[in-house]
Backbone as CSV, one residue per row, in Angstrom:
resi,resn,N_x,N_y,N_z,CA_x,CA_y,CA_z,C_x,C_y,C_z
1,MET,111.873,-30.228,94.436,112.330,-31.213,93.925,113.968,-31.279,93.733
2,LYS,114.677,-30.066,93.143,115.616,-29.943,93.303,116.739,-30.028,94.044
3,GLU,115.983,-29.465,95.303,116.511,-30.231,96.851,116.993,-31.209,96.946
4,THR,115.917,-32.094,96.580,116.271,-33.442,96.974,117.433,-34.388,96.011
5,ILE,117.207,-33.870,95.004,118.074,-33.941,93.597,119.251,-33.961,94.054
6,ASP,119.278,-32.730,94.735,120.891,-32.445,95.207,121.422,-33.257,95.981
7,LYS,120.528,-33.332,97.322,120.683,-34.288,98.622,121.360,-35.530,98.141
8,ILE,120.649,-36.124,97.201,120.525,-37.234,96.516,122.404,-37.565,96.057
9,THR,122.869,-36.706,94.826,123.484,-36.534,94.231,124.973,-36.265,95.156
10,ALA,124.581,-35.271,96.235,125.500,-34.897,97.143,126.326,-36.014,98.217
11,GLN,125.135,-37.233,98.323,125.562,-38.287,99.489,126.199,-39.341,98.100
12,VAL,125.700,-39.578,97.404,126.503,-40.505,96.721,127.998,-39.831,96.021
13,GLY,127.997,-38.870,96.369,129.352,-38.043,95.767,130.191,-38.146,97.160
14,GLN,129.711,-38.439,98.007,130.887,-38.785,99.171,131.322,-39.963,98.922
15,ILE,131.029,-41.028,98.138,131.228,-41.946,98.394,132.239,-42.497,97.053
16,ILE,131.533,-41.875,96.068,132.732,-41.633,94.642,132.751,-40.356,94.817
17,LEU,134.411,-40.032,94.873,134.575,-38.861,95.068,135.140,-37.867,93.359
18,GLY,134.861,-36.840,93.331,135.581,-36.666,92.323,134.694,-36.994,90.802
19,LYS,133.295,-37.450,91.328,132.542,-37.529,89.817,130.867,-37.271,89.770
20,ASP,131.289,-35.619,90.158,129.801,-35.308,90.316,129.269,-35.675,88.851
21,ARG,129.544,-35.158,87.896,129.018,-35.273,86.863,128.482,-36.119,86.348
22,GLU,129.009,-37.039,86.625,129.108,-38.507,85.782,127.611,-39.227,86.291
23,ILE,127.896,-38.670,88.304,127.031,-39.060,89.272,125.353,-38.546,88.581
24,ARG,125.486,-37.496,88.510,124.430,-36.644,87.978,124.003,-37.647,86.626
25,MET,124.595,-37.648,86.110,124.166,-38.437,84.145,124.121,-39.467,84.694
26,MET,124.281,-40.287,85.771,123.215,-41.477,86.100,122.389,-41.524,86.456
27,PHE,121.891,-40.554,87.328,120.693,-40.422,88.181,119.547,-39.848,86.804
28,THR,120.382,-38.829,85.662,119.182,-38.250,84.918,118.789,-39.749,84.059
29,CYS,119.683,-40.016,83.616,119.399,-41.786,82.935,118.373,-42.829,83.807
30,LEU,118.316,-42.569,85.010,117.578,-43.519,86.213,116.100,-42.974,85.463
31,LEU,115.946,-41.166,85.629,114.995,-40.386,85.423,114.397,-40.445,84.478
32,ALA,114.701,-40.770,83.059,114.638,-40.843,81.842,114.217,-41.938,81.572
33,LYS,114.331,-43.117,82.420,113.337,-44.388,82.620,114.669,-45.260,81.275
34,GLY,115.527,-44.848,81.589,116.474,-45.318,80.672,117.338,-46.838,81.274
35,HIS,118.368,-46.927,80.446,118.989,-48.125,81.213,120.965,-47.444,81.346
36,LEU,121.506,-47.865,81.876,122.841,-47.487,81.747,123.936,-48.621,81.485
37,LEU,125.201,-47.627,80.393,126.417,-49.132,80.142,127.804,-48.006,80.525
38,ILE,127.957,-49.432,81.575,129.593,-48.463,82.066,130.906,-49.136,81.381
39,GLU,131.683,-48.439,80.611,133.013,-48.999,80.278,133.867,-48.654,81.096
40,ASP,134.689,-49.230,81.298,135.765,-48.991,81.829,136.756,-50.317,82.698
41,ILE,137.695,-49.923,83.126,138.758,-50.629,83.594,138.212,-50.667,84.831
42,PRO,138.775,-51.734,85.312,138.263,-52.537,86.783,138.721,-51.795,88.185
43,GLY,138.592,-51.479,88.748,138.622,-50.582,89.930,138.388,-49.343,90.292
44,VAL,137.663,-48.606,89.576,137.449,-47.419,89.673,136.256,-46.855,89.942
45,GLY,135.343,-47.878,90.401,134.417,-47.638,91.455,133.093,-47.891,90.518
46,LYS,132.820,-48.950,89.531,131.511,-49.178,88.689,130.286,-49.531,90.070
47,THR,131.012,-50.740,90.459,130.090,-51.313,91.321,129.519,-50.761,92.843
48,THR,130.828,-49.749,93.251,130.291,-49.245,94.519,129.561,-47.752,93.787
49,LEU,129.318,-47.668,92.789,128.352,-45.949,92.586,126.869,-46.807,92.731
50,ALA,127.023,-47.956,91.863,125.805,-48.693,91.778,124.646,-49.060,92.871
51,GLN,125.992,-49.565,94.031,125.623,-49.895,95.397,125.056,-48.246,95.851
52,ALA,125.705,-47.390,95.837,125.165,-45.892,96.739,124.100,-45.392,96.359
53,LEU,124.036,-45.340,94.702,122.994,-45.103,94.325,121.614,-45.909,95.295
54,ALA,121.488,-47.053,94.965,120.480,-48.142,95.221,120.156,-47.478,96.698
55,LYS,121.225,-47.661,97.328,120.760,-47.526,98.744,120.568,-45.909,99.434
56,THR,120.942,-45.005,98.629,120.668,-43.495,98.564,118.671,-43.391,98.135
57,LEU,118.378,-44.271,97.061,117.548,-44.235,96.882,115.997,-44.754,97.453
58,GLY,116.916,-45.763,98.523,115.805,-47.228,98.637,115.566,-48.027,97.838
59,LEU,116.258,-48.800,96.805,115.838,-49.339,95.597,115.823,-50.562,96.080
60,SER,115.452,-51.698,96.029,116.158,-53.171,95.874,117.021,-53.733,95.370
61,TYR,118.539,-53.945,95.460,119.580,-54.095,94.307,119.879,-55.628,94.057
62,LYS,120.267,-56.059,92.884,120.724,-57.065,93.023,121.900,-57.081,91.949
63,ARG,123.238,-57.728,92.376,124.274,-57.532,91.462,124.750,-58.958,90.624
64,ILE,124.408,-59.005,89.061,124.865,-60.404,88.420,126.283,-60.368,88.149
65,GLN,127.036,-61.565,88.258,127.992,-61.872,87.729,128.032,-62.300,86.491
66,PHE,128.345,-61.625,85.550,128.101,-62.507,83.894,129.578,-63.453,83.752
67,THR,129.281,-64.627,83.367,130.202,-65.334,82.671,129.915,-66.498,81.450
68,SER,130.941,-66.685,81.191,130.443,-67.234,79.599,129.318,-68.698,79.702
69,ASP,129.633,-69.400,81.002,128.770,-70.355,81.208,127.350,-70.204,81.299
70,MET,127.027,-68.842,81.751,126.115,-68.459,82.232,124.805,-68.523,81.686
71,LEU,123.298,-68.963,81.609,122.147,-69.596,80.706,121.358,-68.256,81.075
72,PRO,120.125,-68.103,80.147,119.499,-67.207,80.667,118.378,-67.080,81.435
73,ALA,118.283,-68.525,82.114,117.127,-69.187,83.139,117.932,-68.563,84.159
74,ASP,119.648,-68.361,84.296,119.901,-68.111,85.340,119.517,-67.149,85.877
75,ILE,119.169,-65.661,84.858,119.407,-64.583,85.484,117.639,-64.363,85.169
76,ILE,116.741,-64.532,84.555,115.032,-64.592,84.038,114.883,-65.419,85.431
77,GLY,115.180,-66.611,85.173,113.984,-67.737,86.502,113.932,-68.406,85.847
78,THR,113.217,-69.383,86.042,113.206,-71.056,85.603,111.308,-71.823,86.460
79,THR,110.905,-72.034,85.572,110.016,-73.024,86.086,110.332,-74.313,87.024
80,ILE,109.721,-74.337,87.958,110.226,-75.602,88.944,108.756,-76.252,89.168
81,PHE,108.796,-77.856,89.436,107.646,-78.408,89.956,107.420,-78.392,91.489
82,ASP,106.595,-77.739,92.077,106.276,-77.503,93.764,105.849,-78.922,94.032
83,LYS,106.360,-80.160,94.720,106.146,-81.271,94.967,105.087,-81.453,96.218
84,ASP,105.116,-80.263,97.115,104.161,-80.025,98.110,102.845,-79.668,97.325
85,LYS,102.466,-78.644,96.577,101.832,-78.221,95.970,100.948,-79.352,94.483
86,HIS,101.881,-79.921,94.194,101.782,-80.719,92.745,101.605,-79.815,91.788
87,GLU,102.144,-78.828,91.760,102.199,-77.713,90.568,103.674,-77.442,90.136
88,PHE,103.591,-76.948,88.747,104.542,-75.802,88.424,104.637,-74.412,88.726
89,ARG,105.473,-73.638,89.398,105.847,-72.339,89.888,106.983,-71.956,89.057
90,PHE,106.618,-70.271,88.974,107.987,-69.853,88.439,109.110,-69.439,89.730
91,GLN,109.685,-69.567,89.425,111.021,-69.058,90.614,111.578,-68.102,89.723
92,ALA,111.531,-66.814,90.356,112.195,-65.460,89.700,113.456,-65.258,89.785
93,GLY,113.978,-65.094,89.280,116.009,-64.931,89.055,116.175,-63.380,89.509
94,PRO,117.330,-63.353,89.181,117.867,-62.049,90.092,117.437,-60.803,89.174
95,LEU,117.029,-61.149,87.914,116.656,-60.033,87.572,115.436,-59.186,88.454
96,PHE,114.623,-59.913,88.525,113.508,-58.807,89.837,113.819,-58.541,90.759
97,ASP,114.871,-57.438,90.453,114.849,-56.442,91.650,114.996,-54.785,90.819
98,GLN,114.733,-53.780,91.626,114.834,-52.675,91.014,115.653,-51.984,90.651
99,MET,116.881,-52.252,90.715,118.035,-51.946,90.323,119.062,-53.328,89.788
100,VAL,119.371,-53.433,88.552,119.960,-54.262,88.998,121.385,-54.146,88.111
101,LEU,122.388,-54.641,88.382,124.032,-54.596,88.317,124.274,-55.651,87.348
102,ALA,124.529,-55.527,86.388,125.002,-56.667,84.866,126.364,-56.602,84.959
103,ASP,127.036,-57.234,85.787,128.852,-57.037,86.286,129.012,-57.476,84.417
104,GLU,129.966,-57.028,83.847,130.666,-57.559,82.713,129.607,-58.602,81.989
105,LEU,128.970,-57.579,81.738,127.813,-58.081,80.552,128.633,-58.770,79.355
106,ASN,129.356,-58.307,78.933,130.027,-58.476,77.107,130.748,-59.931,78.186
107,ARG,131.014,-60.651,79.034,131.849,-62.225,79.209,130.576,-62.921,78.794
108,ALA,129.293,-63.005,78.643,128.604,-63.515,79.056,128.036,-64.011,77.195
109,THR,127.573,-65.133,76.937,127.793,-65.409,75.403,126.052,-64.555,74.773
110,PRO,126.138,-64.254,73.179,125.024,-63.690,73.001,123.700,-64.317,73.266
111,ARG,123.722,-65.744,73.681,122.152,-65.952,73.720,121.930,-65.350,75.448
112,THR,122.826,-65.283,76.024,122.648,-65.052,76.998,122.089,-63.378,77.487
113,GLN,123.275,-62.591,76.863,123.009,-61.453,76.466,121.603,-61.091,76.045
114,SER,120.848,-61.829,75.129,119.436,-60.895,75.024,118.699,-61.644,75.968
115,ALA,118.664,-62.256,76.771,117.775,-62.540,77.688,117.272,-61.423,78.183
116,LEU,117.940,-60.232,78.135,117.641,-58.980,78.495,117.079,-57.722,77.656
117,LEU,116.825,-58.412,76.761,116.624,-57.491,75.820,114.958,-57.212,76.304
118,GLU,114.016,-58.310,76.424,112.306,-57.565,76.656,112.500,-56.929,77.844
119,ALA,113.420,-57.543,78.745,113.403,-56.536,80.159,113.545,-55.416,80.218
120,MET,114.513,-55.230,79.241,114.977,-53.394,79.483,114.220,-52.720,77.850
121,GLU,113.607,-53.493,77.221,112.735,-52.712,76.708,111.115,-52.739,76.854
122,GLU,110.697,-53.551,77.644,109.083,-53.185,77.929,108.975,-53.772,79.492
123,GLY,109.864,-53.843,80.148,109.560,-53.865,81.932,109.248,-55.173,82.056
124,GLN,108.701,-56.699,81.348,108.777,-58.175,81.366,109.602,-58.572,80.651
125,VAL,109.362,-60.193,81.522,110.273,-61.020,81.365,109.236,-62.350,80.682
126,SER,108.927,-63.593,79.565,108.563,-63.955,79.425,108.863,-65.471,79.479
127,VAL,108.622,-66.601,80.143,108.843,-67.772,80.454,107.924,-68.618,80.257
128,ASP,107.780,-69.719,79.345,107.029,-70.841,78.984,105.344,-70.131,78.751
129,GLY,105.870,-68.950,77.900,104.572,-68.146,77.364,103.905,-67.541,78.097
130,ILE,104.588,-67.653,79.799,103.682,-66.692,80.385,104.496,-65.764,80.856
131,THR,104.073,-64.251,80.875,104.658,-63.083,81.003,104.369,-62.629,82.565
132,HIS,105.790,-62.180,82.847,105.770,-61.889,84.382,106.708,-60.336,84.265
133,GLN,105.676,-59.424,85.390,106.487,-58.140,84.859,107.026,-58.237,86.396
134,LEU,108.123,-57.070,85.630,109.574,-56.756,86.517,108.799,-55.621,87.719
135,PRO,110.014,-55.254,88.563,109.311,-54.017,89.619,109.752,-52.845,88.960
136,ASN,108.887,-51.669,89.099,108.781,-50.922,88.826,109.013,-49.708,90.118
137,PRO,110.298,-48.759,89.918,111.231,-48.451,88.459,112.155,-49.721,88.441
138,PHE,112.049,-50.048,87.249,113.364,-50.977,86.795,114.367,-50.452,85.999
139,PHE,116.066,-50.587,86.843,117.062,-50.154,85.910,118.312,-50.732,86.177
140,VAL,118.808,-50.971,84.775,119.916,-52.289,84.492,121.074,-50.990,84.520
141,ILE,121.979,-51.395,85.176,123.154,-50.906,85.436,124.135,-51.914,84.666
142,ALA,124.559,-51.771,83.247,125.651,-52.966,82.810,126.866,-52.145,83.082
143,THR,127.781,-53.392,83.011,129.587,-53.342,83.143,130.074,-53.499,81.960
144,GLN,130.977,-53.677,81.172,131.257,-54.546,80.157,133.116,-53.562,80.497
145,ASN,133.595,-55.017,80.040,135.401,-54.840,79.904,135.393,-54.277,78.515
146,GLN,136.484,-53.636,78.099,136.906,-53.415,76.989,136.832,-54.845,75.997
147,ARG,136.696,-54.071,74.584,136.532,-54.958,73.681,137.680,-55.928,73.399
148,TYR,139.113,-55.930,73.533,140.091,-56.249,73.448,140.545,-57.168,74.450
149,HIS,139.690,-57.312,75.755,139.968,-58.314,76.639,139.722,-59.436,75.940
150,VAL,140.269,-60.897,76.773,140.507,-61.803,76.023,138.665,-62.424,76.810
151,GLY,138.409,-62.989,75.912,137.056,-63.604,76.773,135.995,-62.855,76.754
152,THR,135.864,-62.117,75.857,134.392,-61.204,75.811,133.373,-61.449,74.438
153,PHE,132.835,-61.288,74.314,131.635,-61.293,73.317,130.982,-59.796,72.763
154,PRO,131.480,-59.018,71.549,130.950,-57.769,72.029,129.239,-57.730,71.822
155,LEU,128.799,-57.030,72.235,127.307,-56.453,72.263,126.857,-56.065,71.176
156,PRO,125.968,-56.781,70.266,125.190,-56.233,69.164,124.511,-55.160,69.615
157,GLU,123.942,-54.428,68.351,123.973,-52.878,68.076,122.679,-53.495,68.427
158,SER,121.856,-54.139,68.176,120.446,-54.132,69.195,120.901,-53.702,70.935
159,GLN,121.290,-54.442,70.965,121.460,-54.765,72.455,122.137,-53.267,72.841
160,LEU,122.957,-52.739,72.416,123.571,-51.341,72.609,122.489,-50.110,72.755
161,ASP,121.791,-50.409,71.817,120.674,-49.715,71.373,119.576,-49.754,72.566
162,ARG,119.737,-50.784,73.740,118.709,-50.413,74.720,119.311,-49.711,75.673
163,PHE,120.373,-49.429,75.384,120.949,-48.596,76.644,120.865,-47.004,76.550
164,LEU,120.235,-46.524,77.665,120.052,-44.857,76.840,120.877,-44.458,77.015
165,MET,122.107,-44.552,78.005,123.899,-43.959,77.808,124.837,-44.963,78.184
166,ARG,126.087,-44.286,77.931,127.041,-45.563,77.927,128.078,-44.130,79.084
167,LEU,128.568,-44.371,79.743,129.299,-43.676,80.646,131.039,-44.289,80.555
168,SER,131.922,-43.825,81.020,132.922,-43.971,81.840,133.473,-42.890,82.652
169,LEU,133.635,-43.765,84.026,134.282,-43.329,85.175,135.539,-42.792,85.344
170,GLY,136.503,-42.954,84.664,137.830,-42.660,84.473,138.623,-42.552,85.926
171,TYR,139.670,-41.870,85.775,140.351,-41.826,86.710,139.863,-40.959,87.941
172,PRO,139.919,-41.023,89.226,140.059,-39.953,89.958,140.973,-38.755,89.566
173,ASP,140.608,-37.575,90.011,141.766,-36.732,90.185,142.724,-36.584,91.440
174,TYR,144.218,-35.803,91.590,144.625,-35.941,91.957,144.156,-35.793,93.398
175,GLN,143.406,-34.902,93.878,143.166,-34.654,95.578,141.819,-35.679,95.616
176,ALA,141.384,-36.008,94.879,140.129,-37.524,95.127,140.858,-38.744,95.487
177,GLU,141.904,-38.749,94.808,142.637,-40.157,95.086,143.341,-40.391,96.404
178,ARG,143.720,-38.794,96.665,144.427,-39.016,97.931,143.257,-38.691,99.049
179,LYS,142.298,-38.504,99.078,141.381,-38.884,100.064,141.164,-40.240,99.968
180,ILE,140.800,-40.906,99.077,140.553,-42.343,98.700,141.711,-43.443,99.449
181,LEU,142.769,-42.940,99.213,143.803,-43.400,99.794,144.459,-43.624,100.936
182,ILE,143.748,-42.373,102.153,143.871,-42.329,103.367,142.678,-42.365,104.133
183,GLY,141.433,-42.152,103.174,140.358,-42.633,104.036,139.679,-43.862,104.388
184,GLU,138.584,-43.885,104.610,137.835,-45.202,105.432,137.182,-45.914,103.564
185,ALA,137.106,-47.531,104.036,137.349,-48.300,103.263,135.579,-48.146,102.529
186,ARG,135.409,-47.738,101.141,134.175,-47.223,100.904,132.915,-48.450,101.061
187,ILE,133.365,-49.678,101.145,132.358,-50.939,101.760,131.809,-50.479,102.654
188,ASP,132.510,-50.342,103.427,131.861,-49.992,105.340,131.342,-48.076,105.431
189,MET,131.615,-47.529,104.646,130.892,-46.526,103.904,129.379,-46.489,103.732
190,LEU,129.293,-47.355,102.599,128.437,-48.063,101.917,126.908,-48.867,103.189
191,LYS,127.941,-49.191,103.839,126.987,-50.007,105.019,126.345,-48.713,106.263
192,ARG,126.817,-48.018,106.278,126.352,-46.520,106.645,125.239,-45.652,106.321
193,LEU,125.228,-45.921,104.537,124.427,-45.050,103.991,122.985,-45.466,103.968
194,GLU,122.279,-44.201,104.563,120.597,-44.625,104.804,119.784,-44.056,103.535
195,PRO,118.612,-44.255,103.136,118.002,-43.874,102.153,117.059,-42.673,102.347
196,ILE,117.534,-41.763,101.053,117.244,-40.087,101.403,115.770,-40.025,100.824
197,THR,115.449,-41.130,99.622,113.889,-40.817,99.278,113.921,-42.467,99.338
198,ALA,112.219,-42.093,98.725,111.914,-43.281,98.321,111.092,-43.797,97.410
199,THR,110.769,-45.023,97.039,110.495,-45.403,95.674,109.506,-44.981,95.134
200,GLU,108.460,-44.383,95.739,107.564,-43.896,95.437,107.657,-42.349,95.270
201,THR,108.893,-41.930,95.624,109.573,-40.352,95.257,109.897,-40.465,94.108
202,VAL,110.790,-41.610,93.786,111.510,-41.648,92.567,110.591,-41.965,91.526
203,LEU,109.174,-42.797,91.534,108.652,-42.699,90.090,107.890,-41.489,90.369
204,GLU,107.693,-40.615,90.974,107.060,-39.049,90.965,108.086,-38.605,90.050
205,MET,109.508,-38.539,90.479,109.965,-38.039,89.452,110.183,-38.156,88.066
206,GLN,110.205,-39.675,87.723,110.310,-40.316,86.848,108.925,-39.796,86.119
207,GLN,107.935,-39.658,86.793,106.541,-39.145,85.571,106.447,-37.618,85.083
208,GLN,107.514,-36.756,86.401,107.768,-35.451,85.988,108.299,-35.109,84.724
209,VAL,109.239,-36.094,84.811,110.081,-35.928,83.043,109.770,-35.383,82.196
210,PRO,108.401,-35.934,81.383,107.523,-35.849,80.657,106.852,-34.502,80.517
211,THR,106.799,-33.743,81.860,106.640,-32.684,81.387,107.098,-31.505,81.358
212,VAL,108.685,-31.650,81.301,109.589,-29.940,81.288,109.068,-29.977,80.032
213,HIS,109.063,-29.070,79.676,108.785,-28.402,77.880,109.474,-28.813,77.300
214,VAL,109.637,-28.653,75.973,110.793,-29.011,75.442,109.887,-28.430,73.688
215,SER,110.515,-27.133,73.413,110.523,-25.919,72.438,110.845,-26.344,71.204
216,ASP,109.527,-25.996,69.885,110.125,-26.132,68.616,111.668,-26.418,68.439
217,ALA,111.969,-25.156,68.459,113.299,-24.758,68.279,114.584,-26.027,68.833
218,ILE,114.065,-26.157,70.200,115.041,-27.725,70.546,114.841,-29.124,69.696
219,LEU,113.373,-29.189,69.599,113.251,-30.254,68.862,113.745,-30.161,67.225
220,ASP,114.018,-28.873,66.757,114.439,-28.824,65.321,116.261,-29.139,65.270
221,TYR,116.792,-28.213,66.757,117.999,-28.882,66.904,117.990,-30.323,66.895
222,VAL,117.663,-31.120,67.653,117.667,-33.035,67.732,117.507,-33.138,66.505
223,GLN,116.610,-32.688,65.539,116.510,-33.153,64.323,117.319,-33.060,63.816
224,ASP,118.080,-31.972,63.849,119.175,-31.814,62.906,120.452,-32.321,63.210
225,ILE,120.617,-32.857,64.495,121.717,-33.741,64.969,121.625,-35.568,64.307
226,ILE,120.170,-35.782,64.113,119.623,-36.623,63.640,120.552,-36.968,62.383
227,GLY,119.798,-36.069,61.177,119.582,-35.809,60.060,121.256,-35.956,59.631
228,VAL,122.087,-35.016,60.439,123.380,-35.267,59.774,124.262,-36.524,59.980
229,SER,123.439,-37.232,61.026,124.639,-38.741,61.139,123.824,-39.642,60.333
230,ARG,122.879,-39.425,59.631,122.255,-40.262,58.722,122.828,-39.952,57.011
231,SER,123.633,-38.603,57.258,123.854,-37.919,55.812,125.316,-38.590,55.593
232,GLY,126.387,-38.805,54.385,127.040,-38.645,54.141,127.748,-40.659,54.656
233,SER,129.111,-40.622,54.825,129.702,-41.702,55.560,130.301,-41.323,56.734
234,HIS,129.804,-40.932,57.308,131.149,-40.071,58.240,130.810,-40.807,59.678
235,HIS,129.729,-41.747,59.730,129.426,-42.037,61.248,129.085,-43.899,60.595
236,TYR,129.420,-44.530,61.578,129.154,-46.387,61.056,127.752,-46.625,61.253
237,LEU,126.609,-45.946,61.996,125.392,-46.420,61.824,124.896,-44.823,61.964
238,GLY,123.732,-44.545,61.351,122.758,-43.361,61.174,122.046,-43.493,62.877
239,LEU,122.021,-42.060,63.035,120.850,-42.736,64.506,119.164,-42.631,63.964
240,SER,118.654,-43.363,65.240,117.102,-44.134,64.395,116.443,-43.377,65.410
241,PRO,115.206,-43.097,64.891,114.388,-42.262,65.597,114.250,-42.509,67.281
242,ARG,114.682,-44.134,67.895,114.715,-44.331,69.071,115.949,-43.184,69.577
243,ALA,117.148,-43.230,69.343,118.106,-42.329,69.790,117.134,-40.719,69.744
244,GLY,116.773,-40.314,69.135,116.144,-39.008,69.002,115.348,-38.793,70.380
245,ILE,114.430,-40.065,70.533,113.672,-40.001,72.010,114.725,-39.926,72.726
246,SER,115.843,-40.774,72.869,116.213,-40.647,74.214,117.409,-38.930,74.281
247,ILE,117.791,-38.403,73.304,118.069,-37.329,73.824,117.133,-36.416,74.066
248,VAL,115.934,-36.412,73.635,115.156,-35.738,74.243,114.414,-35.985,75.491
249,ARG,113.955,-37.483,76.033,114.027,-37.531,77.129,115.297,-37.446,77.968
250,ALA,116.543,-37.444,77.852,117.432,-37.228,78.760,117.673,-35.665,78.744
251,ALA,117.936,-34.857,78.115,117.473,-33.377,77.790,116.769,-33.198,79.211
252,GLN,115.474,-33.677,79.120,114.228,-33.296,79.922,114.660,-33.935,81.418
253,ALA,115.093,-34.564,81.610,115.815,-35.215,82.840,116.724,-33.908,83.349
254,TRP,117.530,-33.913,82.827,118.738,-33.208,82.904,118.402,-31.653,83.525
255,ALA,117.524,-31.146,82.740,117.060,-30.083,83.152,116.446,-30.020,84.452
256,MET,115.482,-30.966,84.426,114.940,-31.230,85.796,116.071,-30.943,86.893
257,CYS,116.798,-31.949,87.058,118.221,-32.221,87.748,118.215,-30.675,87.920
258,ASP,118.521,-29.947,86.669,118.883,-28.334,87.023,117.985,-27.376,87.505
259,GLY,116.522,-27.959,88.016,115.754,-26.909,88.246,114.479,-26.447,87.545
260,ARG,114.860,-26.604,86.149,114.030,-25.835,84.718,112.821,-26.931,84.752
261,ASP,112.341,-26.022,84.392,111.060,-26.790,83.344,110.593,-26.790,81.991
262,MET,111.839,-26.434,81.195,111.729,-26.597,80.130,113.536,-27.083,79.941
263,VAL,113.511,-27.373,78.715,114.839,-27.750,77.957,115.347,-26.824,77.118
264,ILE,116.716,-26.350,77.241,117.842,-25.239,77.033,118.660,-25.613,75.592
265,PRO,119.394,-25.545,74.385,120.248,-26.066,73.671,121.893,-27.022,74.860
266,GLU,121.860,-25.915,75.960,122.784,-26.846,76.777,122.496,-28.276,77.529
267,ASP,121.578,-28.034,77.577,120.916,-29.531,77.975,121.257,-30.844,77.015
268,VAL,120.691,-30.476,75.689,120.640,-31.276,74.906,122.362,-31.587,74.770
269,GLN,123.474,-30.790,74.777,124.695,-30.489,74.720,125.570,-31.506,76.000
270,ALA,124.374,-31.024,76.788,125.174,-31.523,78.247,125.162,-33.354,78.199
271,VAL,124.296,-33.783,77.328,123.576,-35.483,77.443,123.996,-35.803,76.151
272,SER,124.165,-35.372,75.119,124.467,-36.129,73.845,125.739,-37.084,73.633
273,GLY,126.581,-36.432,74.602,128.129,-37.380,74.013,127.662,-38.761,74.628
274,SER,126.548,-38.940,76.052,126.702,-40.290,76.388,125.210,-40.811,76.010
275,VAL,124.198,-40.214,75.047,123.342,-40.744,74.413,123.975,-41.265,73.086
276,LEU,124.534,-40.876,72.703,124.969,-41.013,71.427,126.345,-41.808,71.095
277,GLU,127.325,-41.535,71.589,128.485,-42.059,71.267,128.649,-43.547,70.879
278,HIS,127.629,-44.606,72.002,127.589,-45.886,71.501,126.968,-46.300,70.534
279,ARG,125.781,-45.537,70.109,125.385,-45.277,68.764,125.761,-45.469,67.627
280,LEU,127.003,-44.219,67.568,127.540,-43.931,66.372,128.853,-44.535,66.115
281,ASP,129.387,-44.700,67.580,130.392,-46.000,67.175,130.178,-46.659,68.136
282,PRO,129.766,-48.155,68.034,129.783,-49.326,68.897,131.025,-49.436,68.880
283,GLU,131.896,-50.103,68.005,133.343,-50.561,68.434,133.970,-49.857,69.294
284,GLY,133.902,-48.386,69.110,134.972,-47.712,70.037,134.772,-47.570,71.587
285,SER,135.450,-47.173,72.143,135.677,-46.751,73.586,136.006,-45.360,73.647
286,LYS,135.694,-44.692,75.321,135.495,-43.158,75.084,137.225,-43.343,75.998
287,ILE,137.167,-44.483,76.708,138.545,-44.550,77.257,139.456,-44.383,76.321
288,LYS,139.456,-44.978,75.616,140.799,-45.466,74.165,140.781,-44.180,73.425
289,HIS,139.533,-43.612,73.339,140.067,-42.242,71.758,141.019,-41.331,72.037
290,LYS,141.837,-41.211,70.701,142.996,-40.633,70.558,142.255,-39.188,70.007
291,GLY,141.218,-39.555,69.208,140.937,-38.459,68.864,139.703,-37.869,69.257
292,THR,138.565,-36.870,68.508,137.860,-36.401,69.087,136.276,-37.281,68.992
293,PRO,135.897,-37.784,69.779,134.810,-38.894,69.946,133.866,-38.289,68.918
294,ALA,133.252,-39.489,68.186,132.273,-39.036,66.797,130.805,-38.379,67.128
295,SER,130.676,-38.387,68.849,129.256,-37.761,69.233,129.798,-36.488,69.452
296,GLU,130.863,-35.801,69.889,131.523,-34.615,69.675,131.615,-34.142,68.375
297,GLN,132.277,-34.531,67.254,132.573,-34.291,66.089,130.699,-33.993,65.495
298,LEU,130.060,-34.609,65.394,128.446,-34.431,65.308,127.639,-33.205,65.994
299,ILE,128.013,-33.110,66.999,127.387,-31.772,67.413,127.967,-30.588,67.275
300,LYS,129.211,-30.734,66.819,129.954,-29.398,66.349,129.810,-29.175,65.021
301,THR,129.198,-30.338,63.925,129.295,-30.132,62.553,127.709,-29.509,62.520
302,VAL,126.941,-30.114,63.351,125.801,-29.472,63.390,125.613,-27.618,64.043
303,ALA,126.553,-27.223,65.040,126.303,-25.820,65.620,127.292,-25.368,64.546
304,ILE,127.879,-26.063,63.615,128.429,-24.982,62.277,127.135,-24.756,61.099
305,ASN,126.801,-25.972,61.347,125.736,-25.540,59.630,124.399,-25.260,59.983
306,ARG,124.602,-24.837,61.791,123.135,-23.678,62.189,123.587,-22.471,62.370
């Protein structure tokens, strides 16, 4: 299993240079059956990263460009009348793919943003009282502009909480950027990518994540983190039980990527920043942080108290 995972991350790493940790975190999010939010400036490779992972895993992929005039039906689909059969039938929208890139999600109105809530939580959508199942696996990668950009609608806490992780790619380092400047265009490299695995393998990996052992000591650690977030007024919001589940699932997936069948404290620490930051500080941004991020402060506080 680890050999396959290493091949997947290595191939994506040939497209997105110098971002091995971010690529592994993205894959961890998929294995944990979560959804990913990427907040960053334009041009750092968010769309390219999503396309590279979809092609490497052999998953169907669709990109949805969100705008202020977009309606929920543009995403989910709508019921239309079939003149030949004289009946109404459901015309599926772009959401019915295994990997969906929701580009610039916060440019859409809250009404349209909320169209993703049922899909991300339950893997289904309801139209005219009829439930339609989404494909399996189903993985949403959403990008958002920084909140101070013109024409954006901040994602509410309920929407943010549907994302298992939030990441920022950031700028490439000097050597990686030099290779990008003189190398082949990424769009041409994407065309040549071949799948390393198939949908069935991805599903098998996802099913194995919950079998990674989590000891009582690790659960105590996670509950300490949750408990500290709820005490005092140090954080905008205390962590919910869903946040605790997210830490555990992400840590299990991270451990599996490392070839281990049990979670260690370092796994919790590795994923906590991406899992917790948008829950503790929904108005913040990893890009703009001048001080210590809220999630890092929390982990340090728990470490001191333990």
